[in-house]
GUKE-80258 format. One record per residue: residue in three letters; chain; x, y, z of N, C-alpha, C in turn. Coordinates in steps of 0.02 Angstrom, whole numbers. Each point is the difference from the previous one (the first is absolute). Layout:
> Ala | A | X | Y | Z | X | Y | Z | X | Y | Z
...
***
This chain:
> Unk | A | 4605 | 6116 | 3561 | -63 | 15 | 32 | -15 | -54 | 52
> Unk | A | -51 | 13 | 41 | -21 | -50 | 50 | -41 | -55 | -35
> Unk | A | -10 | -55 | 35 | -31 | -58 | -29 | -73 | 15 | -22
> Unk | A | -37 | 37 | 41 | -69 | 15 | -18 | -7 | 40 | -64
> Unk | A | 45 | 49 | -10 | -2 | 38 | -61 | 20 | -40 | -60
> Unk | A | 51 | -44 | 8 | 18 | -42 | -56 | -57 | -45 | -21
> Unk | A | -35 | -29 | 48 | -57 | -44 | -18 | -56 | 41 | -32
> Unk | A | -12 | 59 | 28 | -50 | 43 | -30 | 17 | 17 | -73
> Unk | A | 64 | 10 | -14 | 21 | 12 | -69 | -13 | -61 | -44
> Unk | A | 9 | -59 | 28 | -15 | -60 | -39 | -74 | -5 | -18
> Unk | A | -43 | 17 | 46 | -72 | 1 | -12 | -17 | 51 | -54
> Unk | A | 32 | 60 | 7 | -13 | 53 | -47 | 21 | -21 | -72
> Unk | A | 56 | -33 | -4 | 25 | -23 | -64 | -46 | -51 | -33
> Unk | A | -31 | -42 | 41 | -49 | -48 | -27 | -60 | 37 | -29
> Unk | A | -17 | 57 | 29 | -55 | 41 | -27 | 19 | 30 | -67
> Unk | A | 62 | 25 | -5 | 23 | 27 | -64 | 3 | -54 | -54
> Unk | A | 14 | -62 | 23 | 4 | -56 | -48 | -66 | -16 | -34
> Unk | A | -55 | 26 | 27 | -65 | -12 | -32 | -4 | 37 | -67
> Unk | A | 46 | 47 | -13 | 1 | 33 | -64 | 32 | -44 | -54
> Unk | A | 32 | -54 | 22 | 29 | -50 | -47 | -57 | -44 | -23
> Unk | A | -16 | -4 | -66 | -55 | -40 | -24 | 5 | -73 | 21
> Unk | A | 60 | -28 | 4 | 9 | -71 | 19 | -24 | -11 | 72
> Unk | A | 12 | 50 | 42 | -21 | -5 | 71 | -73 | 17 | 6
> Unk | A | -21 | 52 | -37 | -68 | 25 | 6 | -52 | -52 | -20
> Unk | A | 15 | -43 | -48 | -50 | -46 | -28 | -2 | -69 | 33
> Unk | A | 44 | -10 | 51 | 6 | -67 | 30 | 5 | 8 | 75
> Unk | A | -52 | -21 | 36 | -2 | 7 | 73 | 55 | -42 | 32
> Unk | A | 15 | -58 | -29 | 52 | -42 | 28 | 69 | 34 | -8
> Unk | A | 9 | 31 | -57 | 62 | 35 | -12 | 7 | 60 | 49
> Unk | A | -55 | 34 | 12 | 0 | 55 | 47 | 19 | -24 | 70
> Unk | A | -29 | -56 | 20 | 17 | -29 | 66 | 75 | -15 | 5
> Unk | A | 27 | -30 | -54 | 72 | -16 | -1 | 42 | 63 | 5
> Unk | A | -22 | 53 | -34 | 37 | 64 | 1 | -2 | 31 | 69
> Unk | A | -58 | -4 | 33 | -4 | 27 | 69 | 49 | -34 | 44
> Unk | A | 2 | -67 | -4 | 46 | -39 | 42 | 74 | 19 | -18
> Unk | A | 13 | 5 | -65 | 69 | 15 | -22 | 22 | 69 | 20
> Unk | A | -44 | 49 | -7 | 23 | 69 | 17 | 5 | 10 | 77
> Unk | A | -42 | -33 | 37 | 7 | 6 | 74 | 64 | -34 | 24
> Unk | A | 13 | -62 | -24 | 63 | -33 | 19 | 60 | 39 | -25
> Unk | A | -5 | 20 | -66 | 56 | 36 | -29 | 16 | 65 | 33
> Unk | A | -52 | 34 | 26 | 9 | 64 | 32 | 36 | -6 | 66
> Unk | A | 5 | -61 | 27 | 32 | -9 | 64 | 63 | -45 | -6
> Unk | A | 5 | -38 | -55 | 53 | -51 | -6 | 71 | 23 | 15
> Unk | A | 23 | 58 | -25 | 69 | 19 | 16 | 16 | 5 | 74
> Unk | A | -51 | 11 | 41 | 11 | 5 | 73 | -3 | -68 | 35
> Unk | A | -4 | -55 | -40 | 1 | -66 | 32 | 67 | -12 | 36
> Unk | A | 51 | 42 | -17 | 65 | -9 | 35 | -6 | 20 | 73
> Unk | A | -57 | 25 | 22 | -10 | 14 | 71 | 9 | -62 | 44
> Unk | A | -6 | -58 | -33 | 11 | -64 | 37 | 69 | -4 | 27
> Unk | A | 46 | 40 | -27 | 69 | 0 | 26 | 5 | 22 | 73
> Unk | A | -53 | 35 | 24 | 0 | 19 | 69 | 0 | -60 | 47
> Unk | A | -27 | -57 | -25 | 0 | -61 | 39 | 71 | -26 | 11
> Unk | A | 45 | 20 | -45 | 69 | -20 | 8 | 37 | 45 | 48
> Unk | A | 6 | 63 | -16 | 28 | 51 | 45 | -6 | 69 | -32
> Unk | A | 8 | 51 | 40 | -7 | 68 | -25 | 54 | 17 | -50
> Unk | A | 61 | -28 | 9 | 55 | 17 | -46 | -18 | -22 | -70
> Unk | A | -26 | -61 | -8 | -18 | -24 | -66 | -57 | 42 | -30
> Unk | A | -47 | 17 | 43 | -56 | 41 | -23 | 21 | 68 | -25
> Unk | A | 42 | 34 | 40 | 23 | 68 | -18 | 43 | -2 | -63
> Unk | A | 43 | -50 | -5 | 44 | -3 | -58 | -37 | -16 | -65
> Unk | A | -53 | -41 | 5 | -31 | -25 | -61 | -72 | 26 | -14
> Unk | A | -34 | 28 | 51 | -68 | 23 | -12 | 0 | 55 | -51
> Unk | A | -45 | -5 | -50 | -4 | 46 | -55 | 64 | 1 | -42
> Unk | A | 36 | -57 | 3 | 62 | -8 | -39 | -15 | -37 | -65
> Unk | A | 23 | -64 | -3 | -5 | -37 | -61 | -73 | -13 | -20
> Unk | A | -45 | -3 | 50 | -71 | -12 | -17 | -32 | 60 | -34
> Unk | A | 33 | 58 | 2 | -24 | 59 | -34 | 42 | 18 | -62
> Unk | A | 44 | -45 | -20 | 46 | 14 | -55 | -34 | -9 | -67
> Unk | A | 34 | 23 | -54 | -28 | -4 | -67 | -16 | -72 | -22
> Unk | A | 47 | -48 | 11 | -16 | -69 | -17 | -59 | -28 | 39
> Unk | A | -4 | 19 | 65 | -53 | -26 | 43 | -69 | 25 | -23
> Unk | A | -2 | 60 | -27 | -64 | 29 | -23 | -29 | -46 | -54
> Unk | A | 43 | -24 | -45 | -24 | -45 | -53 | -17 | -68 | 27
> Unk | A | 43 | -27 | 43 | -11 | -67 | 26 | -61 | -5 | 45
> Unk | A | -13 | 51 | 42 | -59 | -1 | 42 | -63 | -7 | -42
> Unk | A | -5 | 41 | -52 | -59 | -5 | -43 | -11 | -67 | -32
> Unk | A | 53 | -28 | -25 | -3 | -68 | -32 | -19 | -52 | 50
> Unk | A | 31 | 2 | 59 | -10 | -51 | 50 | -72 | 2 | 26
> Unk | A | -26 | 60 | 16 | -68 | 7 | 26 | -51 | -20 | -52
> Unk | A | 8 | 26 | -62 | -48 | -19 | -54 | 1 | -74 | -12
> Unk | A | 60 | -31 | 0 | 4 | -73 | -11 | -34 | -38 | 55
> Unk | A | 8 | 22 | 62 | -33 | -34 | 56 | -75 | 4 | -7
> Unk | A | -28 | 57 | -16 | -72 | 7 | -10 | -24 | -42 | -58
> Unk | A | 40 | -2 | -53 | -18 | -36 | -60 | -5 | -75 | 13
> Unk | A | 38 | -26 | 49 | -4 | -71 | 18 | -71 | -17 | 22
> Unk | A | -34 | 46 | 35 | -65 | -12 | 27 | -56 | 24 | -45
> Unk | A | 16 | 50 | -44 | -50 | 25 | -45 | 29 | 1 | -72
> Unk | A | 11 | -59 | -29 | 36 | -4 | -65 | -40 | 28 | -59
> Unk | A | -65 | 15 | 9 | -39 | 22 | -57 | 9 | 76 | -13
> Unk | A | 35 | 36 | 44 | 9 | 70 | -9 | 55 | 15 | -51
> Unk | A | 1 | 63 | -23 | 52 | 22 | -47 | 63 | 16 | 40
> Unk | A | 53 | -43 | -8 | 60 | 8 | 42 | 35 | 66 | -14
> Unk | A | 4 | 21 | -64 | 36 | 60 | -15 | -29 | 62 | 34
> Unk | A | -66 | 5 | -1 | -32 | 59 | 32 | 3 | -6 | 76
> Unk | A | -4 | -61 | 26 | 8 | -9 | 72 | 69 | 21 | 22
> Unk | A | 51 | -21 | -37 | 68 | 18 | 16 | 10 | 76 | -6
> Unk | A | -30 | 30 | -51 | 5 | 72 | -11 | -23 | 39 | 61
> Unk | A | -62 | -15 | 24 | -27 | 39 | 55 | 34 | -17 | 67
> Unk | A | 19 | -62 | 8 | 37 | -18 | 61 | 68 | 34 | 0
> Unk | A | 33 | 1 | -58 | 64 | 32 | -5 | -3 | 76 | 13
> Unk | A | -55 | 31 | -24 | -8 | 72 | 11 | -7 | 13 | 75
> Unk | A | -35 | -46 | 36 | -8 | 7 | 73 | 68 | -2 | 35
> Unk | A | 42 | -46 | -21 | 66 | -4 | 28 | 41 | 63 | -13
> Unk | A | -2 | 24 | -63 | 36 | 60 | -20 | -24 | 60 | 42
> Unk | A | -66 | 5 | 7 | -28 | 56 | 39 | 25 | -1 | 72
> Unk | A | 4 | -60 | 29 | 24 | -6 | 69 | 72 | 28 | 6
> Unk | A | 43 | -24 | -44 | 70 | 22 | 4 | 6 | 75 | -17
> Unk | A | -39 | 22 | -48 | 3 | 70 | -21 | -18 | 46 | 58
> Unk | A | -54 | -12 | 34 | -19 | 47 | 54 | 46 | -5 | 60
> Unk | A | 36 | -56 | 9 | 45 | -6 | 57 | 61 | 45 | -7
> Unk | A | 20 | 16 | -59 | 61 | 39 | -8 | -9 | 73 | 22
> Unk | A | -63 | 21 | 12 | -12 | 70 | 17 | -2 | 14 | 73
> Unk | A | 4 | -50 | 43 | 3 | 15 | 72 | 72 | -1 | 24
> Unk | A | 10 | 13 | 63 | 67 | 10 | 28 | 36 | -66 | 8
> Unk | A | -36 | -55 | 7 | 34 | -65 | 10 | 30 | -22 | -66
> Unk | A | -38 | 3 | -54 | 26 | -15 | -65 | 6 | -74 | -17
> Unk | A | 31 | -14 | -58 | 9 | -69 | -22 | 66 | -3 | -39
> Unk | A | 20 | -61 | -18 | 55 | -11 | -45 | -29 | -17 | -69
> Unk | A | -42 | 44 | -24 | -40 | -12 | -60 | 43 | -4 | -63
> Unk | A | 60 | 28 | 1 | 42 | 1 | -60 | 48 | -59 | -6
> Unk | A | -7 | -46 | 48 | 41 | -61 | -9 | -22 | -37 | -62
> Unk | A | 46 | -32 | -37 | 69 | -16 | 17 | 51 | 52 | -22
> Unk | A | -23 | 57 | -26 | 47 | 52 | -22 | 36 | 34 | 57
> Unk | A | -35 | 8 | 56 | 31 | 30 | 59 | -39 | -23 | 62
> Unk | A | 36 | -7 | 56 | -32 | -17 | 64 | -17 | 63 | 40
> Unk | A | 6 | 56 | -29 | -15 | 63 | 35 | -74 | 1 | 20
> Unk | A | -11 | 24 | 62 | -69 | 7 | 23 | -30 | 63 | -33
> Unk | A | -59 | -11 | -29 | -34 | 55 | -34 | -57 | 23 | 45
> Unk | A | 6 | 60 | 28 | -49 | 25 | 46 | -9 | 75 | -12
> Unk | A | -52 | 17 | -39 | -6 | 70 | -19 | -32 | 42 | 55
> Unk | A | -33 | -31 | 47 | -19 | 34 | 62 | -50 | 57 | -6
> Unk | A | -54 | -9 | -41 | -50 | 53 | 1 | -71 | -27 | 9
> Unk | A | -6 | -65 | 14 | -66 | -30 | 16 | 8 | -41 | 65
> Unk | A | -44 | 9 | 48 | 3 | -39 | 61 | -11 | -74 | -13
> Unk | A | 31 | -42 | 41 | -13 | -72 | -4 | -74 | -15 | 4
> Unk | A | -33 | 34 | 46 | -74 | 1 | 0 | -22 | 71 | -12
> Unk | A | -32 | 10 | -55 | -25 | 67 | -19 | -76 | -1 | 6
> Unk | A | -28 | 36 | 49 | -72 | -2 | 11 | -41 | 25 | -60
> Unk | A | 28 | 46 | -39 | -34 | 27 | -58 | -7 | -53 | -54
> Unk | A | 55 | -35 | -13 | -3 | -53 | -52 | -46 | -57 | 24
> Unk | A | 4 | -18 | 63 | -43 | -54 | 23 | -74 | 20 | -3
> Unk | A | -14 | 63 | 21 | -70 | 23 | -1 | -27 | 1 | -70
> Unk | A | 41 | 21 | -50 | -23 | -1 | -69 | -17 | -73 | -22
> Unk | A | 37 | -47 | 23 | -17 | -70 | -17 | -65 | -22 | 34
> Unk | A | -11 | 24 | 62 | -65 | -17 | 33 | -56 | 31 | -38
> Unk | A | 7 | 62 | -23 | -53 | 33 | -38 | -12 | -36 | -63
> Unk | A | 53 | -21 | -36 | -9 | -39 | -61 | -35 | -65 | 12
> Unk | A | 17 | -34 | 54 | -33 | -64 | 16 | -74 | 8 | 16
> Unk | A | -17 | 54 | 36 | -70 | 14 | 15 | -40 | 13 | -63
> Unk | A | 30 | 43 | -43 | -33 | 17 | -63 | -12 | -62 | -41
> Unk | A | 48 | -46 | -2 | -7 | -62 | -38 | -58 | -41 | 30
> Unk | A | -2 | -7 | 65 | -53 | -39 | 32 | -70 | 31 | -12
> Unk | A | -1 | 66 | -7 | -64 | 33 | -13 | -21 | -1 | -72
> Unk | A | 41 | -32 | -44 | -19 | -8 | -68 | 37 | 40 | -52
> Unk | A | 47 | 39 | 20 | 40 | 38 | -49 | 42 | -47 | -42
> Unk | A | 13 | 19 | -60 | 40 | -41 | -45 | 72 | -6 | 28
> Unk | A | 22 | -61 | 15 | 65 | -7 | 34 | 59 | 28 | -40
> Unk | A | 0 | -13 | -66 | 56 | 22 | -41 | 7 | 75 | 0
> Unk | A | -52 | 35 | -16 | 3 | 74 | -4 | 7 | 30 | 69
> Unk | A | -30 | -30 | 49 | 6 | 26 | 69 | 74 | -1 | 22
> Unk | A | 32 | -56 | -11 | 70 | -5 | 24 | 47 | 41 | -44
> Unk | A | -16 | 11 | -63 | 41 | 44 | -40 | -4 | 72 | 27
> Unk | A | -59 | 21 | 20 | -7 | 67 | 31 | 38 | 4 | 65
> Unk | A | -7 | -53 | 41 | 35 | -1 | 65 | 75 | 3 | -10
> Unk | A | 25 | -39 | -48 | 73 | -2 | -10 | 27 | 63 | -37
> Unk | A | -43 | 33 | -35 | 20 | 66 | -27 | 10 | 50 | 57
> Unk | A | -44 | -2 | 48 | 7 | 43 | 60 | 63 | -18 | 38
> Unk | A | 11 | -66 | 10 | 60 | -21 | 36 | 64 | 21 | -36
> Unk | A | -1 | -5 | -67 | 58 | 22 | -38 | 15 | 74 | 10
> Unk | A | -53 | 40 | -1 | 9 | 71 | 13 | 25 | 13 | 71
> Unk | A | -23 | -42 | 48 | 23 | 7 | 69 | 74 | -17 | 5
> Unk | A | 22 | -51 | -36 | 72 | -16 | -1 | 40 | 59 | -27
> Unk | A | -25 | 30 | -52 | 35 | 56 | -29 | 4 | 59 | 50
> Unk | A | -54 | 9 | 36 | -1 | 55 | 49 | 51 | -14 | 56
> Unk | A | 3 | -62 | 23 | 48 | -18 | 53 | 72 | 5 | -24
> Unk | A | 10 | -18 | -63 | 68 | 8 | -28 | 20 | 73 | -1
> Unk | A | -45 | 44 | -19 | 15 | 71 | -2 | 12 | 26 | 72
> Unk | A | -39 | -26 | 48 | 11 | 19 | 70 | 69 | -17 | 21
> Unk | A | 22 | -62 | -15 | 66 | -21 | 20 | 55 | 41 | -34
> Unk | A | -10 | 14 | -63 | 50 | 40 | -36 | 9 | 69 | 32
> Unk | A | -55 | 31 | 22 | 4 | 65 | 35 | 35 | -7 | 65
> Unk | A | -12 | -54 | 37 | 33 | -10 | 64 | 75 | -10 | -10
> Unk | A | 19 | -40 | -48 | 71 | -9 | -15 | 33 | 65 | -18
> Unk | A | -34 | 41 | -39 | 27 | 65 | -20 | 12 | 45 | 61
> Unk | A | -49 | 0 | 47 | 8 | 38 | 62 | 59 | -24 | 42
> Unk | A | 7 | -67 | 5 | 55 | -29 | 39 | 67 | 18 | -33
> Unk | A | 4 | -1 | -66 | 62 | 16 | -33 | 19 | 74 | 8
> Unk | A | -50 | 41 | 8 | 15 | 72 | 14 | 19 | 11 | 72
> Unk | A | -24 | -44 | 45 | 10 | 9 | 72 | 69 | -28 | 22
> Unk | A | 20 | -56 | -29 | 63 | -33 | 19 | 53 | 5 | -56
> Unk | A | 61 | -2 | 20 | 55 | -2 | -50 | 34 | -69 | 0
> Unk | A | 31 | -16 | -54 | 38 | -62 | -6 | -44 | -63 | 14
> Unk | A | -61 | 1 | -26 | -45 | -56 | 8 | 24 | -58 | -42
> Unk | A | 1 | -60 | 30 | 18 | -61 | -37 | -60 | -45 | -12
> Unk | A | -49 | 4 | 46 | -59 | -41 | -9 | -59 | 29 | 40
> Unk | A | -59 | -5 | -30 | -62 | 21 | 32 | -48 | -59 | -4
> Unk | A | -29 | -15 | 57 | -52 | -52 | 3 | -64 | 31 | 25
> Unk | A | -55 | -9 | -36 | -64 | 26 | 19 | -46 | -57 | 21
> Unk | A | -42 | 13 | 48 | -45 | -50 | 27 | -68 | 34 | 11
> Unk | A | -46 | -7 | -48 | -65 | 34 | 6 | -42 | -31 | 57
> Unk | A | -35 | 41 | 35 | -45 | -25 | 52 | -72 | -3 | -30
> Unk | A | -45 | -22 | 41 | -71 | -4 | -22 | -31 | 70 | -5
> Unk | A | 34 | 51 | 27 | -22 | 68 | -7 | 32 | 32 | -61
> Unk | A | -39 | 29 | -42 | 24 | 25 | -64 | 57 | 49 | 6
> Unk | A | -1 | 43 | 50 | 50 | 55 | 2 | 56 | -11 | 49
> Unk | A | 5 | -61 | 27 | 54 | -17 | 47 | 41 | -57 | -27
> Unk | A | 64 | 12 | -8 | 47 | -49 | -23 | 57 | -8 | 49
> Unk | A | 24 | -62 | 9 | 61 | -11 | 38 | 59 | -1 | -49
> Unk | A | 56 | 27 | 20 | 58 | 2 | -44 | 62 | -17 | 39
> Unk | A | 48 | -30 | -36 | 67 | -11 | 28 | 50 | 24 | -53
> Unk | A | 46 | 42 | 21 | 48 | 30 | -45 | 71 | -19 | 20
> Unk | A | 38 | -23 | -48 | 71 | -15 | 14 | 43 | 51 | -38
> Unk | A | 39 | 36 | 37 | 49 | 46 | -31 | 70 | -30 | 7
> Unk | A | 49 | 37 | -22 | 69 | -27 | 4 | 24 | -9 | 71
> Unk | A | -32 | 34 | 49 | 25 | -2 | 68 | -53 | -18 | 53
> Unk | A | -65 | 5 | -18 | -51 | -10 | 50 | -62 | -36 | -28
> Unk | A | -41 | -26 | 47 | -64 | -25 | -16 | -53 | 46 | 31
> Unk | A | -52 | 15 | -37 | -56 | 40 | 28 | -64 | -40 | -9
> Unk | A | -40 | -2 | 53 | -63 | -33 | 0 | -54 | 49 | 18
> Unk | A | -54 | 3 | -39 | -50 | 49 | 17 | -66 | -10 | -36
> Unk | A | -40 | 52 | -1 | -64 | -1 | -32 | -6 | 62 | -45
> Unk | A | -38 | -7 | -51 | -20 | 57 | -42 | -76 | 6 | 6
> Unk | A | -22 | 54 | 33 | -70 | 11 | 15 | -24 | 61 | -38
> Unk | A | -43 | -11 | -50 | -25 | 56 | -41 | 57 | 42 | -29
> Unk | A | 53 | -34 | -20 | 56 | 34 | -33 | 53 | 27 | 48
> Unk | A | -12 | -7 | 67 | 46 | 24 | 50 | 42 | -56 | 27
> Unk | A | 65 | 8 | -2 | 48 | -52 | 21 | 11 | 5 | 77
> Unk | A | -10 | -57 | 34 | 12 | -3 | 72 | 51 | -56 | 13
> Unk | A | 60 | 21 | 23 | 52 | -49 | 15 | -12 | -27 | 70
> Unk | A | -9 | -65 | 6 | -15 | -31 | 64 | 62 | -30 | 32
> Unk | A | 44 | -29 | -40 | 63 | -29 | 26 | 55 | 15 | -49
> Unk | A | 61 | 6 | 29 | 58 | 13 | -41 | 59 | -40 | 28
> Unk | A | 34 | -36 | -44 | 55 | -44 | 22 | 61 | 12 | -44
> Unk | A | 57 | 0 | 32 | 62 | 6 | -37 | 12 | -66 | -39
> Unk | A | 18 | 7 | -60 | 12 | -59 | -42 | 70 | -29 | 14
> Unk | A | 2 | -58 | 31 | 63 | -30 | 17 | 5 | -68 | -35
> Unk | A | 48 | -9 | -44 | 7 | -64 | -35 | 12 | -57 | 49
> Unk | A | -23 | -59 | -16 | 12 | -59 | 40 | 74 | -14 | 0
> Unk | A | 34 | -2 | 58 | 74 | -7 | 1 | 22 | -70 | -22
> Unk | A | 62 | -1 | -24 | 31 | -63 | -20 | 30 | -30 | 63
> Unk | A | -41 | -39 | 36 | 19 | -25 | 66 | -22 | -74 | 3
> Unk | A | 39 | -41 | 39 | -19 | -72 | 4 | -73 | -10 | 22
> Unk | A | -24 | 43 | 45 | -69 | -9 | 23 | -50 | 15 | -56
> Unk | A | 11 | 53 | -38 | -47 | 16 | -55 | 5 | -50 | -56
> Unk | A | 60 | -25 | -13 | 8 | -51 | -50 | -38 | -62 | 19
> Unk | A | 4 | -20 | 64 | -38 | -58 | 24 | -74 | 13 | -3
> Unk | A | -21 | 61 | 16 | -71 | 16 | -1 | -28 | -7 | -70
> Unk | A | 37 | 21 | -51 | -24 | -4 | -68 | -5 | -72 | -27
> Unk | A | 32 | -47 | 36 | -6 | -71 | -18 | -66 | -31 | 26
> Unk | A | -31 | 34 | 48 | -61 | -27 | 27 | -58 | 6 | -50
> Unk | A | -41 | -53 | -4 | -53 | -1 | -50 | -50 | 57 | 9
> Unk | A | -16 | 17 | 63 | -49 | 53 | 11 | 26 | 68 | -18
> Unk | A | 61 | 15 | 19 | 31 | 63 | -19 | 10 | 4 | -73
> Unk | A | 23 | -54 | -31 | 13 | 0 | -72 | -64 | 13 | -38
> Unk | A | -56 | -30 | 21 | -64 | 13 | -32 | -22 | 71 | 8
> Unk | A | 9 | 29 | 59 | -17 | 70 | 13 | 40 | 46 | -47
> Unk | A | 65 | -11 | -4 | 42 | 44 | -41 | -13 | -7 | -74
> Unk | A | -25 | -58 | -21 | -16 | -9 | -70 | -63 | 38 | -20
> Unk | A | -40 | 19 | 50 | -64 | 31 | -14 | -1 | 75 | 16
> Unk | A | 35 | 19 | 53 | -7 | 69 | 25 | 52 | 46 | -31
> Unk | A | -21 | 53 | -35 | 48 | 47 | -31 | 20 | 57 | 46
> Unk | A | -42 | 15 | 51 | 14 | 56 | 44 | -7 | -25 | 74
> Unk | A | 57 | -8 | 32 | -1 | -26 | 69 | 57 | 30 | 40
> Unk | A | -7 | -2 | 66 | 54 | 18 | 44 | 16 | -61 | 43
> Unk | A | 57 | 1 | 31 | 21 | -56 | 41 | 24 | 24 | 69
> Unk | A | -6 | -44 | 47 | 23 | 13 | 69 | 39 | -60 | 25
> Unk | A | 52 | 12 | 39 | 38 | -55 | 31 | 2 | 10 | 76
> Unk | A | -24 | -50 | 36 | -4 | 5 | 74 | 38 | -58 | 32
> Unk | A | 57 | 14 | 34 | 36 | -53 | 34 | -32 | -14 | 69
> Unk | A | -5 | -65 | 16 | -24 | -23 | 65 | 54 | -44 | 31
> Unk | A | -13 | -25 | 58 | 52 | -40 | 36 | 22 | -61 | -40
> Unk | A | -47 | -35 | -29 | 17 | -65 | -33 | -7 | 2 | -76
> Unk | A | -26 | 53 | -27 | -11 | 3 | -72 | -6 | 72 | -23
> Unk | A | 2 | 8 | -65 | -13 | 64 | -31 | -61 | -5 | -45
> Unk | A | -45 | 48 | 7 | -60 | 1 | -42 | 7 | 54 | -54
> Unk | A | -13 | -21 | -62 | 0 | 47 | -56 | -70 | 4 | -27
> Unk | A | -26 | 59 | -5 | -70 | 10 | -20 | -3 | 43 | -65
> Unk | A | -39 | -24 | -47 | -9 | 38 | -63 | -74 | 21 | -3
> Unk | A | -11 | 64 | -16 | -68 | 29 | 3 | -16 | 31 | -68
> Unk | A | -51 | -24 | -32 | -23 | 29 | -63 | -35 | 66 | 15
> Unk | A | 21 | 53 | -35 | -28 | 67 | 15 | -60 | 18 | -44
> Unk | A | -23 | -45 | -41 | -56 | 17 | -46 | -68 | -5 | 33
> Unk | A | -6 | -37 | 54 | -66 | -17 | 24 | -15 | 26 | 70
> Unk | A | 22 | 61 | 14 | -13 | 30 | 66 | -74 | 3 | 13
> Unk | A | -21 | -24 | 59 | -72 | -1 | 17 | -6 | 18 | 74
> Unk | A | -32 | 59 | 13 | -11 | 24 | 67 | 66 | 2 | 41
> Unk | A | 52 | 25 | -31 | 63 | 7 | 33 | 42 | -63 | 6
> Unk | A | -24 | -53 | -30 | 35 | -65 | 5 | 18 | -25 | -67
> Unk | A | 56 | -36 | -7 | 21 | -30 | -62 | -9 | -76 | 5
> Unk | A | -53 | -27 | -28 | -17 | -70 | 14 | 40 | -52 | -39
> Unk | A | 32 | 20 | -56 | 34 | -51 | -39 | 75 | 0 | 17
> Unk | A | 22 | -55 | 32 | 68 | -2 | 27 | 34 | -68 | -14
> Unk | A | 64 | -1 | 10 | 39 | -62 | 5 | 47 | 7 | 59
> Unk | A | 3 | -52 | 41 | 41 | 0 | 61 | 41 | -64 | 1
> Unk | A | 64 | 8 | 16 | 42 | -59 | 9 | 42 | 9 | 63
> Unk | A | 7 | -54 | 38 | 40 | 0 | 61 | 59 | -48 | -10
> Unk | A | 61 | 27 | 11 | 60 | -37 | -15 | 44 | -3 | 65
> Unk | A | 20 | -60 | 18 | 41 | -6 | 62 | 73 | 20 | -15
> Unk | A | 42 | -4 | 54 | 69 | 22 | -6 | 41 | -45 | -46
> Unk | A | -24 | -60 | -14 | 36 | -46 | -43 | -27 | 4 | -73
> Unk | A | -35 | 53 | -15 | -31 | 11 | -66 | -47 | -56 | -20
> Unk | A | -36 | -25 | 49 | -53 | -48 | -12 | -67 | 35 | 3
> Unk | A | -40 | -10 | -50 | -68 | 32 | -2 | -45 | -36 | 50
> Unk | A | -17 | 34 | 53 | -43 | -29 | 52 | -73 | -1 | -22
> Unk | A | -19 | 54 | -34 | -72 | 10 | -13 | -9 | 55 | -52
> Unk | A | -54 | -4 | -37 | -15 | 54 | -48 | -74 | -1 | -18
> Unk | A | -22 | 56 | -26 | -70 | 7 | -20 | -5 | 55 | -52
> Unk | A | -46 | -8 | -47 | -20 | 56 | -43 | -74 | -3 | -11
> Unk | A | -30 | 57 | -8 | -73 | 1 | -12 | -29 | 65 | 28
> Unk | A | -67 | -1 | 7 | -37 | 58 | 21 | -19 | -8 | 73
> Unk | A | 22 | 45 | 42 | -17 | -1 | 71 | -18 | 74 | 20
> Unk | A | -50 | 7 | 43 | -24 | 67 | 14 | 12 | 21 | 73
> Unk | A | 43 | -38 | 34 | 22 | 22 | 67 | 63 | -38 | 18
> Unk | A | 39 | 30 | 45 | 62 | -33 | 22 | -16 | -66 | 36
> Unk | A | -56 | 0 | 37 | -18 | -61 | 37 | -14 | -59 | -49
> Unk | A | -35 | 15 | -54 | -15 | -54 | -49 | 64 | -23 | -35
> Unk | A | 47 | 48 | -12 | 63 | -20 | -30 | 38 | -48 | 44
> Unk | A | 2 | 16 | 65 | 36 | -44 | 46 | -35 | -69 | 5
> Unk | A | -66 | 0 | -8 | -35 | -65 | 0 | 19 | -41 | -61
> Unk | A | 15 | 35 | -55 | 18 | -34 | -62 | 70 | -32 | 4
> Unk | A | 43 | 32 | 39 | 69 | -25 | 5 | 1 | -62 | 44
> Unk | A | 36 | -50 | -20 | 2 | -63 | 33 | 46 | 2 | 61
> Unk | A | -28 | -4 | 58 | 40 | 5 | 61 | 44 | -61 | 11
> Unk | A | -10 | -54 | -37 | 39 | -61 | 8 | 66 | 2 | -40
> Unk | A | 9 | 56 | -36 | 63 | 7 | -34 | 3 | -34 | -69
> Unk | A | -58 | -15 | -28 | -2 | -30 | -65 | -21 | 54 | -51
> Unk | A | 21 | -7 | -62 | -19 | 47 | -51 | -75 | -6 | -11
> Unk | A | -35 | 57 | 6 | -71 | 2 | -8 | -19 | -22 | -70
> Unk | A | -55 | -37 | -6 | -22 | -23 | -66 | -58 | 41 | -25
> Unk | A | -22 | 51 | 37 | -57 | 39 | -23 | 18 | 74 | 3
***
C-alpha cells in the first residue's frame, strides 16, 4: 500500500488496542502504543532509503528482506525496545504485541497488490503479488478517514475500527472474487497461458492485465468483464549472445530481471554501441511502459551506460542516461 494508507492503518490499530485492558487503563501505555503502531505500520518500508544509493539496489531489495518472516518479528522487537528506552514504565509485552501486529498488517496488505513482496523469505525469494488491491485504493483510504472522523467525534475507537475493518475485509473478499472472475475469462479467451498478471486500477470495474502464453505476450484491460487487447508482442527468448550475456552482468539489468516476470526486450545497434532495452509489460499507462532497464554496450563489450527505473517519456529516459559514458548510478 501507499505510505498514507499504511500510517492510517497504524492509527486504526492503536484505536483497536484500546480494547486491551492494559492499554485502556493507562494513558502512558496508550501513548506508547500509538507511537509503536504508527512506526510499525511504516517500518518495513524504511528500505526506501536504498534509493539514495541507486535504483538497482532499491528495485532488487525494496519489499524484500525487510518484509520477510524474520524481519516481521525483529521489527516489532526493535521498535518496542526503542520506545521502552524512553518510557520504561509501560508493559513491554503488550507494547511489542501491538507494534508487532502493525508490522504484520503492513506486510500482509502489501502482498495483495501488483508490486508484491518477498514475504515468504527465508523459505523462498519468490515475489508474492496477488494483484487484486491497488497500491493506493481510494475506498480503503476513505474508510480510514471515516473511521478517524468518527473517533474524533467521540465514537468508541475499538468498536469503530472493528466495524471499519470488517467492511474492509469484505471488500478484500469482493476484490478477490473480481480477480478470480477476470482470470477465468482470460483463461477462456487465450490458450496455452503460462502466466497472468492483474493490476487493479482505482476504478472498480477496470483492471489492467498482462498475459504470457507459450508464444506471445498480451497487454490489455478488462472493463466491466470485457477484454480489450491493447498490445500484442511475439514472445522471443533472450538470445545466448555475447552482448546479452554482458547486459545481464550489469547491475541495473540484473536488478530488473530479478524483479520483472513479464517483459520484452529490444536490441538497437548504433554506430559506436548497441542498446538493449528491457520493458516490463505489467504497468502500461496511457500507452507507455514506464518501468524499464536500458544498457548501452560498445563494440569491445564494455558497458558504457545503463539505467533502470520508472520513466514516463523517452526524453526523460535519455536524461537519465549518462552522456559521459559512465554507468548511471540512479
